[in-house]
VMD Tcl script that builds the backbone (N, CA, C; Angstrom):
set m [mol new atoms 267]
animate dup $m
set s [atomselect $m all]
$s set {name element resname resid chain x y z} {
  {N N MET 1 A 150.042 -24.282 89.530}
  {CA C MET 1 A 149.625 -23.658 90.105}
  {C C MET 1 A 148.597 -23.819 90.834}
  {N N ALA 2 A 148.675 -24.403 92.496}
  {CA C ALA 2 A 147.410 -24.754 93.677}
  {C C ALA 2 A 146.495 -23.480 93.205}
  {N N LYS 3 A 146.875 -22.551 93.644}
  {CA C LYS 3 A 146.176 -21.361 93.989}
  {C C LYS 3 A 146.419 -20.353 92.883}
  {N N ALA 4 A 145.311 -19.966 92.679}
  {CA C ALA 4 A 145.298 -18.592 91.563}
  {C C ALA 4 A 145.661 -17.609 91.842}
  {N N LYS 5 A 146.568 -17.096 92.114}
  {CA C LYS 5 A 146.844 -15.362 92.056}
  {C C LYS 5 A 145.191 -14.467 91.763}
  {N N LYS 6 A 144.540 -13.651 92.801}
  {CA C LYS 6 A 143.945 -12.456 92.205}
  {C C LYS 6 A 144.221 -11.292 91.952}
  {N N THR 7 A 143.679 -10.932 90.586}
  {CA C THR 7 A 144.366 -9.939 90.123}
  {C C THR 7 A 143.724 -8.599 90.624}
  {N N VAL 8 A 144.771 -7.514 90.235}
  {CA C VAL 8 A 143.892 -6.089 90.894}
  {C C VAL 8 A 142.490 -6.053 90.560}
  {N N ASP 9 A 141.976 -6.452 89.617}
  {CA C ASP 9 A 140.403 -5.952 89.114}
  {C C ASP 9 A 140.145 -6.618 90.464}
  {N N GLN 10 A 140.241 -8.079 90.364}
  {CA C GLN 10 A 139.149 -9.244 91.314}
  {C C GLN 10 A 139.295 -8.344 92.487}
  {N N LYS 11 A 140.372 -8.097 93.034}
  {CA C LYS 11 A 140.574 -7.454 94.805}
  {C C LYS 11 A 139.833 -6.294 94.967}
  {N N ILE 12 A 139.974 -5.625 94.060}
  {CA C ILE 12 A 138.974 -4.128 93.694}
  {C C ILE 12 A 137.522 -4.511 94.227}
  {N N ASP 13 A 137.046 -5.346 92.984}
  {CA C ASP 13 A 135.941 -5.849 93.226}
  {C C ASP 13 A 135.584 -6.648 94.749}
  {N N ASP 14 A 136.232 -7.206 95.053}
  {CA C ASP 14 A 136.045 -7.977 96.572}
  {C C ASP 14 A 135.935 -7.238 97.220}
  {N N LEU 15 A 136.935 -5.748 97.060}
  {CA C LEU 15 A 136.678 -5.109 97.840}
  {C C LEU 15 A 135.637 -4.025 98.010}
  {N N ALA 16 A 135.012 -3.977 97.004}
  {CA C ALA 16 A 134.027 -3.089 96.498}
  {C C ALA 16 A 132.936 -3.755 96.989}
  {N N ALA 17 A 132.372 -4.938 96.896}
  {CA C ALA 17 A 131.299 -5.914 97.648}
  {C C ALA 17 A 131.723 -6.099 99.138}
  {N N MET 18 A 132.852 -5.674 99.931}
  {CA C MET 18 A 132.630 -5.887 101.075}
  {C C MET 18 A 131.931 -4.663 101.453}
  {N N VAL 19 A 132.515 -3.404 101.250}
  {CA C VAL 19 A 132.277 -1.874 101.245}
  {C C VAL 19 A 130.580 -2.080 101.235}
  {N N LYS 20 A 130.081 -2.488 100.391}
  {CA C LYS 20 A 128.952 -2.325 100.146}
  {C C LYS 20 A 128.091 -3.035 100.575}
  {N N ARG 21 A 128.419 -4.221 101.263}
  {CA C ARG 21 A 127.636 -5.071 102.189}
  {C C ARG 21 A 127.745 -4.247 103.853}
  {N N GLY 22 A 128.702 -3.424 103.665}
  {CA C GLY 22 A 128.901 -2.696 105.072}
  {C C GLY 22 A 128.057 -1.268 105.317}
  {N N PHE 23 A 127.549 -0.833 104.163}
  {CA C PHE 23 A 126.908 0.083 104.152}
  {C C PHE 23 A 125.743 -0.500 104.056}
  {N N ASP 24 A 125.078 -1.488 103.587}
  {CA C ASP 24 A 123.909 -1.767 103.640}
  {C C ASP 24 A 123.454 -2.602 104.949}
  {N N GLY 25 A 124.093 -2.804 105.831}
  {CA C GLY 25 A 123.703 -3.477 107.051}
  {C C GLY 25 A 123.486 -1.888 107.851}
  {N N ALA 26 A 124.448 -1.143 107.576}
  {CA C ALA 26 A 124.574 0.260 108.120}
  {C C ALA 26 A 123.085 1.072 107.809}
  {N N GLU 27 A 122.838 1.318 106.760}
  {CA C GLU 27 A 121.527 1.798 106.604}
  {C C GLU 27 A 120.280 1.164 107.382}
  {N N SER 28 A 120.407 -0.599 106.968}
  {CA C SER 28 A 119.263 -0.813 107.557}
  {C C SER 28 A 118.768 -0.794 109.051}
  {N N VAL 29 A 119.647 -0.224 109.587}
  {CA C VAL 29 A 120.098 -0.231 111.471}
  {C C VAL 29 A 119.514 1.303 111.679}
  {N N ALA 30 A 119.740 2.317 110.441}
  {CA C ALA 30 A 119.441 3.649 110.349}
  {C C ALA 30 A 118.135 3.463 110.107}
  {N N ASP 31 A 117.591 2.753 109.277}
  {CA C ASP 31 A 116.636 2.920 108.610}
  {C C ASP 31 A 115.389 2.737 109.484}
  {N N GLY 32 A 115.734 1.304 110.648}
  {CA C GLY 32 A 115.050 0.738 111.543}
  {C C GLY 32 A 115.028 2.195 112.891}
  {N N ARG 33 A 116.196 3.039 113.441}
  {CA C ARG 33 A 115.917 3.685 114.199}
  {C C ARG 33 A 115.386 4.761 113.658}
  {N N PHE 34 A 115.352 5.460 112.259}
  {CA C PHE 34 A 114.424 6.756 111.898}
  {C C PHE 34 A 113.319 6.037 112.230}
  {N N ARG 35 A 113.028 5.093 112.007}
  {CA C ARG 35 A 111.378 4.561 112.147}
  {C C ARG 35 A 110.914 4.736 113.338}
  {N N VAL 36 A 111.377 4.253 114.455}
  {CA C VAL 36 A 111.213 4.131 115.788}
  {C C VAL 36 A 110.888 5.573 115.951}
  {N N VAL 37 A 111.863 6.485 115.741}
  {CA C VAL 37 A 111.944 8.637 115.865}
  {C C VAL 37 A 111.023 8.418 115.241}
  {N N THR 38 A 110.679 8.122 113.914}
  {CA C THR 38 A 109.051 8.961 113.477}
  {C C THR 38 A 107.984 8.278 114.662}
  {N N ASP 39 A 108.004 6.665 114.727}
  {CA C ASP 39 A 106.740 6.607 115.253}
  {C C ASP 39 A 106.873 7.369 117.146}
  {N N GLU 40 A 107.775 7.800 117.492}
  {CA C GLU 40 A 107.272 8.198 118.618}
  {C C GLU 40 A 107.447 10.211 118.619}
  {N N PHE 41 A 107.281 10.372 117.426}
  {CA C PHE 41 A 106.996 11.967 117.083}
  {C C PHE 41 A 105.293 11.866 117.086}
  {N N ASP 42 A 105.076 10.812 116.333}
  {CA C ASP 42 A 103.702 10.854 115.761}
  {C C ASP 42 A 102.586 10.570 117.179}
  {N N ARG 43 A 103.202 9.543 117.906}
  {CA C ARG 43 A 102.747 9.739 119.360}
  {C C ARG 43 A 103.131 10.492 120.248}
  {N N ILE 44 A 103.548 11.676 120.003}
  {CA C ILE 44 A 104.060 12.572 121.027}
  {C C ILE 44 A 102.998 13.727 120.113}
  {N N ARG 45 A 102.758 13.889 118.982}
  {CA C ARG 45 A 102.057 14.783 118.179}
  {C C ARG 45 A 100.761 14.456 118.483}
  {N N LEU 46 A 99.970 13.353 118.729}
  {CA C LEU 46 A 98.602 12.774 118.876}
  {C C LEU 46 A 98.066 13.242 120.299}
  {N N ASP 47 A 99.486 12.807 121.632}
  {CA C ASP 47 A 99.246 13.346 122.773}
  {C C ASP 47 A 99.028 14.502 122.761}
  {N N ILE 48 A 100.200 15.571 122.119}
  {CA C ILE 48 A 99.662 17.080 122.329}
  {C C ILE 48 A 98.360 17.441 121.649}
  {N N ARG 49 A 97.835 16.727 120.173}
  {CA C ARG 49 A 96.578 16.891 120.137}
  {C C ARG 49 A 95.286 16.832 120.909}
  {N N ASP 50 A 95.739 15.624 121.633}
  {CA C ASP 50 A 94.814 15.394 122.848}
  {C C ASP 50 A 94.702 16.849 123.867}
  {N N ILE 51 A 95.859 17.264 124.175}
  {CA C ILE 51 A 96.018 17.972 125.322}
  {C C ILE 51 A 95.406 19.156 125.123}
  {N N LYS 52 A 95.418 19.427 123.937}
  {CA C LYS 52 A 95.298 21.364 123.143}
  {C C LYS 52 A 93.597 20.976 123.277}
  {N N ALA 53 A 92.856 19.430 122.753}
  {CA C ALA 53 A 91.478 19.558 123.161}
  {C C ALA 53 A 90.739 19.324 124.115}
  {N N THR 54 A 91.330 18.944 125.018}
  {CA C THR 54 A 91.144 18.711 126.421}
  {C C THR 54 A 91.157 20.376 127.345}
  {N N LEU 55 A 92.344 21.149 127.041}
  {CA C LEU 55 A 92.558 22.299 127.785}
  {C C LEU 55 A 91.842 23.607 126.618}
  {N N GLY 56 A 91.164 23.607 125.434}
  {CA C GLY 56 A 90.525 24.259 125.212}
  {C C GLY 56 A 88.822 24.850 126.031}
  {N N PRO 57 A 88.125 23.505 126.538}
  {CA C PRO 57 A 87.233 24.100 127.203}
  {C C PRO 57 A 87.478 24.336 128.360}
  {N N LEU 58 A 88.499 23.490 129.163}
  {CA C LEU 58 A 88.929 24.155 130.623}
  {C C LEU 58 A 89.333 25.639 130.426}
  {N N VAL 59 A 89.448 26.574 129.322}
  {CA C VAL 59 A 90.150 27.673 129.356}
  {C C VAL 59 A 89.007 28.737 129.572}
  {N N SER 60 A 88.089 27.936 129.056}
  {CA C SER 60 A 86.728 28.881 129.109}
  {C C SER 60 A 86.097 28.599 130.224}
  {N N VAL 61 A 86.112 27.284 130.820}
  {CA C VAL 61 A 85.428 27.291 131.661}
  {C C VAL 61 A 86.369 28.346 133.049}
  {N N VAL 62 A 87.453 28.156 133.238}
  {CA C VAL 62 A 87.911 28.798 134.350}
  {C C VAL 62 A 87.939 30.544 134.197}
  {N N ALA 63 A 88.099 30.880 132.858}
  {CA C ALA 63 A 87.684 32.185 132.678}
  {C C ALA 63 A 86.382 32.769 133.271}
  {N N VAL 64 A 85.454 31.951 132.936}
  {CA C VAL 64 A 83.324 31.928 133.736}
  {C C VAL 64 A 84.013 32.280 135.257}
  {N N HIS 65 A 84.663 31.126 135.295}
  {CA C HIS 65 A 84.593 31.593 137.093}
  {C C HIS 65 A 85.519 32.584 137.716}
  {N N GLU 66 A 86.674 32.581 136.987}
  {CA C GLU 66 A 87.071 33.914 137.717}
  {C C GLU 66 A 86.361 35.319 137.438}
  {N N ARG 67 A 85.447 35.408 136.525}
  {CA C ARG 67 A 84.330 36.457 136.087}
  {C C ARG 67 A 83.481 36.124 136.971}
  {N N GLU 68 A 83.124 35.571 137.142}
  {CA C GLU 68 A 81.596 34.778 138.348}
  {C C GLU 68 A 82.604 35.459 139.847}
  {N N THR 69 A 83.691 34.521 140.479}
  {CA C THR 69 A 84.298 34.961 141.455}
  {C C THR 69 A 84.656 36.666 141.578}
  {N N SER 70 A 85.480 36.964 140.815}
  {CA C SER 70 A 85.466 38.564 140.891}
  {C C SER 70 A 84.207 39.405 141.460}
  {N N ASP 71 A 82.848 39.197 140.455}
  {CA C ASP 71 A 82.055 39.291 140.412}
  {C C ASP 71 A 81.118 39.411 142.179}
  {N N LEU 72 A 81.284 38.119 142.335}
  {CA C LEU 72 A 80.894 37.666 143.948}
  {C C LEU 72 A 81.886 38.371 145.075}
  {N N ARG 73 A 82.824 38.862 144.727}
  {CA C ARG 73 A 83.455 39.625 146.038}
  {C C ARG 73 A 83.520 40.966 145.987}
  {N N LEU 74 A 83.256 41.427 144.564}
  {CA C LEU 74 A 82.783 43.204 144.767}
  {C C LEU 74 A 81.605 42.991 145.534}
  {N N ARG 75 A 80.114 41.537 145.331}
  {CA C ARG 75 A 79.226 41.969 145.925}
  {C C ARG 75 A 79.210 41.863 147.167}
  {N N VAL 76 A 80.225 40.905 147.524}
  {CA C VAL 76 A 80.292 40.521 148.957}
  {C C VAL 76 A 81.003 41.911 150.089}
  {N N SER 77 A 82.130 42.546 149.020}
  {CA C SER 77 A 82.487 43.680 149.610}
  {C C SER 77 A 81.604 44.760 149.840}
  {N N ARG 78 A 80.230 44.874 149.267}
  {CA C ARG 78 A 79.464 45.921 149.334}
  {C C ARG 78 A 78.591 45.794 150.225}
  {N N LEU 79 A 78.522 44.597 150.280}
  {CA C LEU 79 A 77.496 44.140 151.407}
  {C C LEU 79 A 78.072 44.401 152.943}
  {N N GLU 80 A 79.363 43.669 152.967}
  {CA C GLU 80 A 79.659 44.068 154.258}
  {C C GLU 80 A 80.067 45.968 154.524}
  {N N ARG 81 A 80.222 46.611 153.381}
  {CA C ARG 81 A 80.266 48.050 153.599}
  {C C ARG 81 A 79.003 48.437 154.552}
  {N N LYS 82 A 77.521 48.320 153.565}
  {CA C LYS 82 A 76.171 48.474 153.624}
  {C C LYS 82 A 76.169 47.928 155.372}
  {N N VAL 83 A 76.355 46.718 155.646}
  {CA C VAL 83 A 76.462 46.481 157.045}
  {C C VAL 83 A 77.148 46.876 158.329}
  {N N GLY 84 A 77.949 47.142 157.979}
  {CA C GLY 84 A 79.059 47.818 158.813}
  {C C GLY 84 A 80.232 47.139 159.163}
  {N N ILE 85 A 80.507 45.645 158.382}
  {CA C ILE 85 A 81.450 44.692 158.709}
  {C C ILE 85 A 82.651 44.983 157.576}
  {N N SER 86 A 82.969 45.650 157.079}
  {CA C SER 86 A 83.706 46.416 156.094}
  {C C SER 86 A 85.325 45.063 156.758}
  {N N ARG 87 A 86.354 44.667 156.023}
  {CA C ARG 87 A 87.601 44.057 156.181}
  {C C ARG 87 A 88.170 45.321 155.931}
  {N N PRO 88 A 89.469 45.698 156.701}
  {CA C PRO 88 A 90.850 46.312 156.633}
  {C C PRO 88 A 91.185 45.896 155.544}
  {N N ASP 89 A 91.844 46.510 154.807}
  {CA C ASP 89 A 92.829 46.422 153.556}
  {C C ASP 89 A 93.949 46.105 153.893}
}
mol reanalyze $m
mol bondsrecalc $m
mol representation Tube
mol addrep $m
């Protein structure tokens, strides 16, 4: 007997080992992709935080400018009426 025939148990063990190697490889690929996605979400989260930090003061500055512009328009309108050069609406 030059080649010993594998028993059913040996064949099952070999098959189980092959399946395990396949899943181990798939798991490492999935872990790498998950890590890339997680890193990208972290970068996006930091970008959003920076945007919010920048927009906060800008919103208050715009609100102040809008109030000042409204006040100045009202004052100009009053002056134009007093001088008699009011614009037609």
